[in-house]
MDTraj code that builds the backbone (N, CA, C; nanometers):
import mdtraj as md
import numpy as np

residues = "UNK UNK UNK UNK UNK UNK UNK UNK UNK UNK UNK UNK UNK UNK UNK UNK UNK UNK UNK UNK UNK UNK UNK UNK UNK UNK UNK UNK UNK UNK UNK UNK UNK UNK UNK UNK UNK UNK UNK UNK UNK UNK UNK UNK UNK UNK UNK UNK UNK UNK UNK UNK UNK UNK UNK UNK UNK UNK UNK UNK UNK UNK UNK UNK UNK UNK UNK UNK UNK UNK UNK UNK UNK UNK UNK UNK UNK UNK UNK UNK UNK UNK UNK UNK UNK UNK UNK UNK UNK UNK UNK UNK UNK UNK UNK UNK UNK UNK UNK UNK UNK UNK UNK UNK UNK UNK UNK UNK UNK UNK UNK UNK UNK UNK UNK UNK UNK UNK".split()
xyz = np.array([
    [7.3711, -1.3243, -6.5125],
    [7.2808, -1.3736, -6.6164],
    [7.1500, -1.3620, -6.5807],
    [7.0677, -1.3142, -6.6871],
    [6.9175, -1.3252, -6.6633],
    [6.8532, -1.4736, -6.6933],
    [6.8356, -1.5593, -6.5758],
    [6.7930, -1.6743, -6.5950],
    [6.6368, -1.6361, -6.5721],
    [6.5503, -1.7073, -6.6242],
    [6.5441, -1.7725, -6.7391],
    [6.5283, -1.6929, -6.8931],
    [6.5454, -1.5536, -6.8373],
    [6.5212, -1.4509, -6.9954],
    [6.6320, -1.4758, -7.0931],
    [6.7684, -1.5044, -7.0755],
    [6.8661, -1.5824, -7.1759],
    [6.8145, -1.6440, -7.2389],
    [6.7460, -1.7666, -7.1750],
    [6.7243, -1.8733, -7.2364],
    [6.6141, -1.8511, -7.3442],
    [6.5132, -1.7783, -7.2845],
    [6.4072, -1.7468, -7.3801],
    [6.4479, -1.6678, -7.5274],
    [6.5687, -1.5734, -7.4841],
    [6.6223, -1.4775, -7.5995],
    [6.6924, -1.5778, -7.6842],
    [6.7304, -1.6757, -7.6673],
    [6.8305, -1.7637, -7.7708],
    [6.7620, -1.8624, -7.8482],
    [6.8040, -1.8901, -7.9392],
    [6.7644, -2.0068, -8.0428],
    [6.7885, -2.1349, -8.0069],
    [6.9060, -2.1459, -7.9476],
    [6.9508, -2.2923, -7.9028],
    [7.0538, -2.2804, -7.7776],
    [7.0501, -2.3489, -7.7009],
    [7.1699, -2.3491, -7.5704],
    [7.2426, -2.4861, -7.6130],
    [7.3396, -2.4797, -7.5175],
    [7.4351, -2.6173, -7.5041],
    [7.3958, -2.6574, -7.3748],
    [7.3830, -2.8210, -7.3614],
    [7.3715, -2.8568, -7.2141],
    [7.4857, -2.9206, -7.2268],
    [7.5386, -2.9400, -7.1215],
    [7.6955, -3.0094, -7.0491],
    [7.6425, -3.1207, -6.9774],
    [7.6568, -3.2556, -7.0154],
    [7.6472, -3.3642, -6.9295],
    [7.7422, -3.4744, -6.9390],
    [7.7267, -3.5831, -6.8467],
    [7.8464, -3.6475, -6.8327],
    [7.8131, -3.7948, -6.7935],
    [7.8743, -3.8906, -6.8197],
    [7.8149, -4.0332, -6.7966],
    [7.8533, -4.0460, -6.6584],
    [7.9182, -3.9789, -6.5609],
    [7.9572, -4.0114, -6.4237],
    [8.0771, -3.8883, -6.3886],
    [8.1137, -3.9078, -6.2556],
    [8.1890, -3.8308, -6.2045],
    [8.3350, -3.8127, -6.2538],
    [8.3804, -3.9248, -6.3122],
    [8.5010, -3.9363, -6.3698],
    [8.4985, -3.9167, -6.5086],
    [8.3944, -3.9257, -6.5739],
    [8.3876, -3.9394, -6.7208],
    [8.4048, -3.8180, -6.7538],
    [8.4355, -3.7741, -6.8802],
    [8.4478, -3.6047, -6.9239],
    [8.3145, -3.5536, -6.9674],
    [8.3096, -3.4384, -6.9571],
    [8.1828, -3.3550, -6.9798],
    [8.1592, -3.3701, -7.1458],
    [8.0399, -3.3555, -7.1947],
    [7.9943, -3.3284, -7.3242],
    [7.9033, -3.2466, -7.3376],
    [7.8945, -3.1674, -7.4752],
    [7.8235, -3.0747, -7.4757],
    [7.7214, -3.1032, -7.5881],
    [7.6141, -3.0640, -7.5817],
    [7.5044, -3.1082, -7.6935],
    [7.4215, -2.9726, -7.7098],
    [7.3977, -2.9243, -7.8282],
    [7.3411, -2.8236, -7.8746],
    [7.1642, -2.8572, -7.8619],
    [7.0870, -2.7967, -7.8359],
    [6.9479, -2.8350, -7.7778],
    [6.8580, -2.7113, -7.7864],
    [6.7204, -2.7492, -7.8105],
    [6.6226, -2.6351, -7.8066],
    [6.5716, -2.6311, -7.6408],
    [6.5715, -2.4861, -7.5984],
    [6.4817, -2.4787, -7.4940],
    [6.4111, -2.3615, -7.4782],
    [6.2619, -2.3831, -7.3917],
    [6.1861, -2.2861, -7.4181],
    [6.1438, -2.2507, -7.2457],
    [6.0995, -2.1358, -7.2443],
    [6.0477, -2.1137, -7.1053],
    [5.8917, -2.0672, -7.1238],
    [5.8518, -2.1096, -7.0273],
    [5.6993, -2.1004, -6.9757],
    [5.6953, -2.0406, -6.8256],
    [5.6224, -1.9434, -6.8063],
    [5.5906, -1.9029, -6.6572],
    [5.7314, -1.9166, -6.5741],
    [5.8505, -1.8605, -6.6240],
    [5.9563, -1.8837, -6.5693],
    [6.0142, -1.9895, -6.5574],
    [5.9786, -2.0966, -6.6094],
    [6.0499, -2.2178, -6.6154],
    [6.1175, -2.2640, -6.7119],
    [6.2235, -2.3153, -6.7209],
    [6.2922, -2.3741, -6.8397],
    [6.2792, -2.5118, -6.8802],
    [6.2149, -2.5522, -6.9914],
    [6.1623, -2.6762, -7.0476],
    [6.3045, -2.7385, -7.1510],
    [6.3168, -2.8837, -7.1393],
    [6.3993, -2.9126, -7.2590],
    [6.3322, -3.0575, -7.2741],
    [6.3584, -3.0874, -7.4155],
    [6.3294, -3.2633, -7.4369],
    [6.4219, -3.3026, -7.5464],
    [6.4254, -3.4341, -7.5585],
    [6.5286, -3.4964, -7.6337],
    [6.4654, -3.5388, -7.7632],
    [6.4946, -3.4702, -7.8717],
    [6.4384, -3.5157, -8.0105],
    [6.4836, -3.6422, -8.0251],
    [6.5669, -3.7114, -7.9626],
    [6.5930, -3.8588, -8.0059],
    [6.5145, -3.9594, -7.8886],
    [6.4325, -3.9138, -7.7926],
    [6.3896, -3.9875, -7.6991],
    [6.4834, -4.0489, -7.6078],
    [6.4618, -4.1634, -7.5947],
    [6.5306, -4.2050, -7.4869],
    [6.6880, -4.2349, -7.5363],
    [6.6852, -4.2388, -7.6679],
    [6.8036, -4.2810, -7.7300],
    [6.9111, -4.1535, -7.7320],
    [6.8588, -4.0472, -7.7021],
    [6.9654, -3.9189, -7.6899],
    [7.0659, -3.9474, -7.6009],
    [7.1980, -3.9176, -7.6414],
    [7.3005, -3.9638, -7.5116],
    [7.2943, -3.8583, -7.4262],
    [7.2698, -3.6921, -7.4351],
    [7.2605, -3.5892, -7.3414],
    [7.1602, -3.6552, -7.2522],
    [7.0137, -3.6903, -7.3028],
    [6.9246, -3.7238, -7.2373],
    [6.9437, -3.8551, -7.1242],
    [6.9988, -3.9481, -7.1808],
    [7.0590, -4.0647, -7.1012],
    [7.1190, -4.0345, -6.9675],
    [7.2354, -3.9410, -6.9959],
    [7.3467, -3.8950, -6.9192],
    [7.2470, -3.8225, -6.8026],
    [7.1758, -3.7324, -6.8227],
    [7.1233, -3.6242, -6.7397],
    [6.9928, -3.6983, -6.6667],
    [6.9316, -3.8057, -6.6920],
    [6.8423, -3.8761, -6.6337],
    [6.9231, -3.9642, -6.5240],
    [7.0467, -4.0107, -6.5472],
    [7.1551, -4.0864, -6.4613],
    [7.2271, -4.0007, -6.3634],
    [7.2417, -3.8902, -6.4021],
    [7.2933, -3.7764, -6.3278],
    [7.2552, -3.6403, -6.3559],
    [7.1492, -3.5974, -6.2696],
    [7.0588, -3.4822, -6.3044],
    [7.1239, -3.3327, -6.2998],
    [7.2490, -3.3331, -6.2233],
    [7.3454, -3.2035, -6.2241],
    [7.4211, -3.2131, -6.3500],
    [7.3699, -3.1049, -6.4105],
    [7.4302, -3.0568, -6.5395],
    [7.4728, -2.9064, -6.5342],
    [7.5226, -2.8650, -6.6790],
    [7.5452, -2.7189, -6.6966],
    [7.4743, -2.6773, -6.8135],
    [7.4213, -2.5599, -6.8504],
    [7.3823, -2.4633, -6.9611],
    [7.4760, -2.3649, -6.9698],
    [7.5268, -2.3737, -7.0996],
    [7.6094, -2.2746, -7.1726],
    [7.5694, -2.1838, -7.2252],
    [7.5418, -2.0579, -7.2066],
    [7.4602, -1.9570, -7.2527],
    [7.5213, -1.7957, -7.2504],
    [7.5561, -1.7521, -7.3368],
    [7.6322, -1.6365, -7.3323],
    [7.7705, -1.6358, -7.2807],
    [7.8384, -1.7210, -7.3091],
    [7.9732, -1.7328, -7.2580],
    [7.9689, -1.7810, -7.1030],
    [7.8634, -1.7940, -7.0516],
    [7.8574, -1.8510, -6.9216],
    [7.8138, -1.9886, -6.8915],
    [7.8579, -2.0444, -6.7789],
    [7.8216, -2.2067, -6.7597],
    [7.7540, -2.1797, -6.6318],
    [7.5948, -2.2111, -6.6685],
    [7.5231, -2.2231, -6.5488],
    [7.4794, -2.3484, -6.5008],
    [7.5143, -2.3668, -6.3593],
    [7.4563, -2.4877, -6.3454],
    [7.3235, -2.5315, -6.2960],
    [7.2642, -2.6628, -6.3389],
    [7.1412, -2.6774, -6.3418],
    [7.0843, -2.7971, -6.3152],
    [6.9776, -2.8510, -6.2480],
    [6.9568, -2.9516, -6.2238],
    [6.8339, -3.0218, -6.2881],
    [6.8263, -3.1230, -6.3384],
    [6.7181, -3.1814, -6.4413],
    [6.6038, -3.2139, -6.3562],
    [6.4796, -3.1896, -6.3701],
    [6.3706, -3.2503, -6.3030],
    [6.2884, -3.3205, -6.3992],
    [6.2759, -3.4530, -6.3914],
    [6.1763, -3.5062, -6.5059],
    [6.0294, -3.4494, -6.4895],
    [5.9555, -3.3996, -6.5908],
    [5.8358, -3.3478, -6.5924],
    [5.7548, -3.3865, -6.7075],
    [5.7118, -3.5466, -6.7050],
    [5.6373, -3.5953, -6.8127],
    [5.4871, -3.5743, -6.7906],
    [5.4332, -3.5170, -6.6888],
    [5.2922, -3.4892, -6.6610],
    [5.2431, -3.4262, -6.7687],
    [5.0887, -3.4396, -6.8037],
    [5.0485, -3.3753, -6.9207],
    [5.0363, -3.2435, -6.9084],
    [5.0412, -3.1404, -6.8016],
    [5.0176, -3.0189, -6.7934],
    [5.1785, -2.9729, -6.8391],
    [5.2844, -3.0021, -6.7736],
    [5.4046, -2.9787, -6.8480],
    [5.4547, -2.9859, -6.9894],
    [5.4248, -3.1306, -7.0338],
    [5.3879, -3.1360, -7.1807],
    [5.3341, -3.0488, -7.2479],
    [5.2054, -3.0233, -7.2186],
    [5.1284, -2.9163, -7.2984],
    [5.2141, -2.7811, -7.3041],
    [5.2416, -2.7453, -7.1746],
    [5.3138, -2.6016, -7.1722],
    [5.4283, -2.6225, -7.2612],
    [5.5248, -2.7287, -7.2598],
    [5.6245, -2.7062, -7.3255],
    [5.5735, -2.7132, -7.4973],
    [5.5059, -2.8203, -7.5377],
    [5.4628, -2.8149, -7.6443],
    [5.4072, -2.6638, -7.7251],
    [5.3236, -2.5899, -7.6292],
    [5.3099, -2.4549, -7.6603],
    [5.4101, -2.3621, -7.6802],
    [5.4879, -2.3687, -7.5779],
    [5.6238, -2.2740, -7.5858],
    [5.6784, -2.3135, -7.7090],
    [5.7044, -2.4372, -7.7639],
    [5.7932, -2.4989, -7.8745],
    [5.7354, -2.4509, -8.0117],
    [5.5777, -2.4274, -8.0141],
    [5.5121, -2.3944, -8.1253],
    [5.5351, -2.2563, -8.1471],
    [5.5483, -2.1920, -8.0189],
    [5.5693, -2.0308, -8.0392],
    [5.6958, -1.9823, -8.0521],
    [5.7961, -2.0553, -8.0112],
    [5.9335, -2.0198, -8.0162],
    [5.9834, -2.0372, -8.1709],
    [5.9416, -2.1949, -8.2001],
    [6.0253, -2.2630, -8.3191],
    [5.9138, -2.2830, -8.4172],
    [5.7695, -2.2006, -8.4248],
    [5.6961, -2.2404, -8.5361],
    [5.6902, -2.2455, -8.6686],
    [5.8253, -2.1580, -8.6871],
    [5.8646, -2.1655, -8.8449],
    [5.9515, -2.2361, -8.8844],
    [6.0148, -2.3422, -8.7833],
    [6.1250, -2.4521, -8.8086],
    [6.0545, -2.5795, -8.8811],
    [6.1193, -2.6175, -8.9743],
    [6.0499, -2.7545, -9.0222],
    [6.0903, -2.8820, -8.9303],
    [6.1921, -2.8196, -8.8202],
    [6.2053, -2.9481, -8.7514],
    [6.1014, -2.9836, -8.6156],
    [6.0142, -2.8665, -8.6200],
    [5.9106, -2.8503, -8.4925],
    [5.8590, -3.0087, -8.4884],
    [5.8146, -3.0293, -8.5838],
    [5.7293, -3.1984, -8.5860],
    [5.7950, -3.2864, -8.4826],
    [5.9141, -3.2815, -8.5054],
    [6.0250, -3.4105, -8.4442],
    [5.9993, -3.3966, -8.2885],
    [5.9878, -3.2531, -8.2297],
    [5.9785, -3.2136, -8.0799],
    [5.8546, -3.2691, -8.0487],
    [5.7408, -3.2670, -8.1414],
    [5.6085, -3.2775, -8.0584],
    [5.5649, -3.4023, -8.1071],
    [5.6647, -3.5043, -8.1217],
    [5.5922, -3.6667, -8.1482],
    [5.5526, -3.7298, -8.0275],
    [5.4708, -3.8367, -8.0392],
    [5.4317, -3.9113, -7.9192],
    [5.5391, -3.9689, -7.8485],
    [5.6295, -4.0383, -7.9039],
    [5.7458, -4.1185, -7.8398],
    [5.8433, -4.0135, -7.7833],
    [5.8496, -3.8970, -7.8109],
    [5.9436, -3.8231, -7.6980],
    [5.8890, -3.7224, -7.6402],
    [5.7613, -3.7144, -7.5649],
    [5.7055, -3.6231, -7.5131],
    [5.7453, -3.6497, -7.3563],
    [5.7649, -3.7839, -7.3307],
    [5.7931, -3.8163, -7.1836],
    [5.9463, -3.7888, -7.1495],
    [6.0057, -3.7525, -7.2331],
    [6.1545, -3.6682, -7.2177],
    [6.1733, -3.5542, -7.1494],
    [6.0561, -3.4983, -7.1563],
    [6.0141, -3.3461, -7.0790],
    [6.0867, -3.3514, -6.9388],
    [6.1998, -3.2244, -6.9480],
    [6.2637, -3.2115, -6.8309],
    [6.2415, -3.0421, -6.8230],
    [6.2592, -3.0044, -6.6893],
    [6.2457, -2.8838, -6.6329],
    [6.3909, -2.8672, -6.6075],
    [6.4606, -2.7681, -6.6384],
    [6.5913, -2.7239, -6.5439],
    [6.5729, -2.6170, -6.4676],
    [6.6298, -2.6657, -6.3430],
    [6.6363, -2.5482, -6.2449],
    [6.7457, -2.5127, -6.2300],
    [6.7901, -2.3551, -6.2040],
    [6.9072, -2.3355, -6.1987],
    [6.9585, -2.3538, -6.0438],
    [7.0881, -2.3913, -6.0251],
    [7.1430, -2.4218, -5.8966],
    [7.2252, -2.3284, -5.8300],
])
top = md.Topology()
chain = top.add_chain()
for i, resn in enumerate(residues, 1):
    res = top.add_residue(resn, chain, resSeq=i)
    for name in ("N", "CA", "C"):
        top.add_atom(name, md.element.get_by_symbol(name[0]), res)
traj = md.Trajectory(xyz[None], top)
């Protein structure tokens, strides 16, 4: 699979997270963007998003894309530069979506994560 090209080329991805090693994995459909070869995601529900809480507690996750499971590690990137890059990439990729504003709210910006392929 072309990582991160496949992420850039698809509208949404599924992220698979878990509450812990013995807990079942859960899938959530989310938006993902690519900027300068880096994959970024953000929780539209802020800290209350289940997948976000799980990935912060255990950063080892998987992205399901094109029928393939890609192991990833989530790295918190709430710094201004990463947030600005993700905001620009969101505007470019999802600019026609009526949902875009909910991903750009001040109260969710700190949930910006970079997904590194493992």
